[in-house]
N, C-alpha and C positions, 0 to 999 in steps of 0.2 A: 856536523850533526846528522843523525839518521832520523828521517821524518816520513811518517805515513800519512798521506793525504787520503781522506775518506769521502766518497760521494756515491750515494745509491741512486742518483738521477738516471732515469732511463734514456731521456732525450737530451740532445745537445742544445744548450742555450748560453745566456750570458754567464751564469754561475759556473757552468762547466768549462767555458772558455777561460774563466778566471783560474780554475783548478789546473787546467793544462798549462797555462802560462806560468803559474806558480811552480809546478813540477819542473818544467823546463828551465826556468830561471834559477831555481835553487840548485838543480843538478849542475848547471853551467858554473855556478859559484863554488862547486866542490863538495856539496852536501850529497849524502846517499839518500836518494828519494825513492819512496815506495808508494803504491797506490792501491787502495781497496775500492773496487767498483763492482757494480751489478754485472753478473755474467751475460745478461741479455741487453746491456746498454748498447746504444748505436754509435758510441764515440770512443770505443777502446782503441781503435786504430790511431787516434790522435795522440795516444801515449806511446807510440811505437819507438820513441827514443829511450824509453826505459827498458832495462833487461827484463825478459819474460819472468825471471825468478822474482822480480820486484813487484809483480802484479798479483794481488790477492783477489780472487773472485769470491764475492760474498753477497748473499741475497738478503739485504735488510729490507723487509717489507713493511715494518711498522716500528713504532717507538720502543717496543718491548722485545726486540729481537735478541733474546738471551743466547741462543745458539750462535748467532752471528758474533755476539760480543765475546764469547769464549774462543771462537776461531781467531778473531782479531787479537785477543790477548796472547794466544799461543804464538801467532805470527810475530807479534811485538817482542815477546821474550826470545824467540829463536833468532830474530834479526837485531836484537839489542836496540830497539827503537827508542829514541829520546822523546819524540813528540808525536801524538796522535791528533790530527787536525781534521775535524769534521765540518762539512759544508752544507748539509741538508738537515732539516729539523728532525726527521725521523731517525737520523743517524746519531743524534746527540746522546741519547740515553744509552744505546749500545756502546758507543765510544767511551762514555763515562764509566760504564761497567768494565769494559776492556782495560781501561787505565788502572782501575782499582785492582784488577786481577794481575795485570802485568807489573804493578807496583813501582817500577822505575820510570815508566813513561809519564809524561805530563800531558794533560788534556787541554786542547785549544779548540775553539769553535769560531766559525765565521757565520754571521747572519747576513744573508744576501737580500732579504725582503723586509718590507715594513710591517707585515702582519705581526701583531704582538704574540710573544710566547705565552703559553699558559702559566699562571702563577705557580703551579706546583713545580715548575722547573727550577724555582729558587732552591728547592730542597733536593729534587732529583739530580740536579747538576751541580751540587755544592762543591764537588772537587774540581770544577773548571779553573784552570790556571789563568786563562785569558779568554775574553769574549770580544771578537772583532766585529765592528759594524762597518759596512762598506761606504757609509755616508754619515754626515752629522746627524741626520734624522734617525737613522738606524741605531746609532750610538746612543741617542737620547732614549729610544725605546728599550734598549738593553739595560739601561740604568734602573729601570723599574723592576728588574728581575735579579741582577747581579750586583755585587758590591762595586762601587764606583772605581776603586783602585784596580779592578780587574778588567775594566772596559778600555778598549783601544779603538780609535777610528782610523782605519787604513783604507783610503779610497782605492778602487780598482785602478789599474794602470794599463797602458797599452805601449807597444813597442814602437816608439817614435822613430828610432833609427832605422828599423826595418821598413817602416812606411816611407821614410825619405828615400831609401834605396829602391823602393818599388815605384817611385814617382815616374810616371811615363806619360808624356804629353799626348800620346796617341791612343792611350788605353780607352779613354772615353769614346773616341770616335769608333774604335773597333767594337766596343760594347754596343753602341747604337747600330752599327752596320750589321752585326751578327743578329740582333733582335729586330731588325727592320724599323728602327727609329730614325727619322730624318735628323740630319745634323743641326738644322736650324730651328728646331722646335724646343720650347722650354720643357724641361723634364723635372717633375716633382716625384719624389720617391719616399718610401718608408720601408723599414726592415724590422722584423720581430716575429716571434711565434704568433700564429693566427689564433687569437682567442679574445673574448669580450674585453678583458682587462687591458689589452694592448690598444684598443680603440680604433681598429681598422674600419669598423662601420662608420665612425665619424669621419675617417679619412675619405671614404667613398662618398659620403654625403657632402663633404667639403669640396671634393673634386667636381661634383655636379655644379656647384656655385662658381668654382674657379673657371670651369669650362665656358661659362657664360661671359666672363670678363676677359679670358685669354683663350680664344677659340681653338688655337692650334696646340694647346698644352697637352702633354702626354703624362701618364702616371705609371709608376712601377711599384708593385707590391711584392716584397720578398718575405717569405715565411712559410712555415709548414704548420698545418693543422694536425696536431698530434693525437686528436681523439680518434676512436675507432670509426665513428660514423662520418667524420669530415664534414659535419653539418654546417659549421660556421663558414668554412670556405665556400660551400655551395650557396649559403645565404648571401655572402658578399658578392659573389658573381651574379646571382639573380638580381641583386640591387643595382649593380652596374648595368645589367641588361634592361631593367626598368627605366633607368635614366638614359638609355640609348647611347652608352659610352663604351660599348664593347671594343670598338676599334681604337679607343684612347688608352686602354689598360693593358699592361703586360704583367702576367703573374709568374713568379719564379719561386722555386723551392729554395731551401737554404743554400747560400753560396759559400764554397770553400775559400774562394778568392774574391774579396769584396772590393779590391782596388779599382778594377774597371767600372764597377757599378757606381762607386762614389765619384770617379773621374767624370762619368757621364752626367751626374746629377747637377741640377741648378739649385734646387732647394730641397733639403732633407727635412722630413716632417716626423715628429714623434707625437702621435695623437693619444698616448697612453693615459689611462685613468689612474694608474698608480705606478710609480717607478722609484725604487729605492736608490738607484744610481743612474743607470742608462748608458751601457757600453756602446750601443749604436750611436747615441748622441755624441759621445766622446770621440768615436772614430770619425764621424762626420766633421767634427770640429778639427781634429788632428789633420784631416785631409783637406782642410781649408774650404769647407762648404758652408753656405748660409744655412742656418737651422731655425725652424719654427717648431716650437714644442708647447705642449700643455703644461700647466703649472704644477707638475708633480714635484715632490721633494727633491728627487734626483736631478731633474731638469733645472730647477731653481739654483741648486748648488753648482751645477756644471756651467750653465750659460751665463748667469749674472748679467753682464752688460754686452755679451758678444752674440746674442741671438734674440729672437722674438718669443715671448711667452704669452700664451692665451689661456682663457678659462677652460677648465676640463669639461668635456662633454658638451661642447658648444661648436658645432660644425660651421656655423655662419662666421663666428669670430676667427676660427681657424682659416676658413677660406679667404676672408678679408686680409688677414696677415700675410698669407702666402701670395695672394695677388699683388699686394703692395711691394713685397720683396722682389717678386718677379719683374715688376715694372721699373725697378731701380738697380741698374747694374753696379753703380758705385756703392750702394748699400750692401749688395751681395759681396762685393770685393772686401769692404771694410769688415763685415761680419766674418768672412773667411779668414782674414789675417788675424783678427782678434781671437777667434776661436782656436786657430792653430798655435798661437803664442800661449794661450791659456793652457791648452792641452800639454804642450811641451814643458811649460813651467811648473805645473801642479800635478799632472796625472800621467807621468811617464811610468813605464814598467820598472825602470831602475829605482824610482822613488818607492814604489810599492814593495819591491824586493828588499830594499834597505830597511824599511820600517818593519817588515815581517821578520827579517833576520834579527833585528834588535829585540823584537818581542820574544822570539825563541830564546835568544841569549839570556834575556831577563828571567824567563820562567825556568830555564834549565841551569843557569849559571855557567854555560859553556860559551866560549868566545872564539873557538877555533872551528872553521868550517869542516875541517877534516876529522874533528874529534868524534 
């Protein structure tokens, strides 16, 4: 099949990682993959495995980007595209219009977040062939907008085999040495875009309580503040300073290679206020790390019995759970084993690709990857 993946996201995050993994996986399975992305996005180099001719630069700035829709329709006709697959809410209507103009292409969308779609989308996107939710909770939300027979739940997947190949017993030690972190101190980490919704303020407040119980504990925060003012990052660092924990915190921007980071981690924390899925949680699980997370819909689906769940927006409960897990090496080991088995069994990249291929075949009637 010939598939155009569409994302107007400017910055790289979990949804964009999903798009890149989908493009690479489908290409490796023999499909002809194309991508429509914003010309100013900061993640185009992650699609460098696609031929330059397969990349369409298009500036979709809002939900009514008619000119962008016309360009995508022309691109779809010229390249005989079978599927136009949109991943960002503002891309849905332009993609719907492009499919109507291209006539032969089928419209698929993926919803990566829990925020409800506006009711008018029931009519604006009436030509959608399939709407994918990345978790059960997202699938439930989509059923309030689209016919039930057009809804599919396909969880995000990660490349378990690649992670196994990357397994390096010394990677964690090198990470600690490079960043000046002693080998013998507990390391509590979190990873995600720096913004209110991701809960890093709660992580810092919890760290203040953890430090009282585990005086030698260190903390790593990985993530970029994508706002122009970078005010949230400054606020977090000021809060750390108020607590007198500057020498306990390491701040890192986005990591291209997360393997050493996770190898060095003792407990991974997801303090998010809302998480439709949670790729960072899943990677921590796959890499055999103990996870403490807030009770977001994504965390509840992923962790089940293989991690600790705490109330959202409750730094004290978060701190208590992390301190308890740090104090029990056997518990951490069991959580790590259970998490890695769950990730491999339910959330592999292969499973995600299998389900996506079957969906494409269903909506197009094509069953040959090279068709």
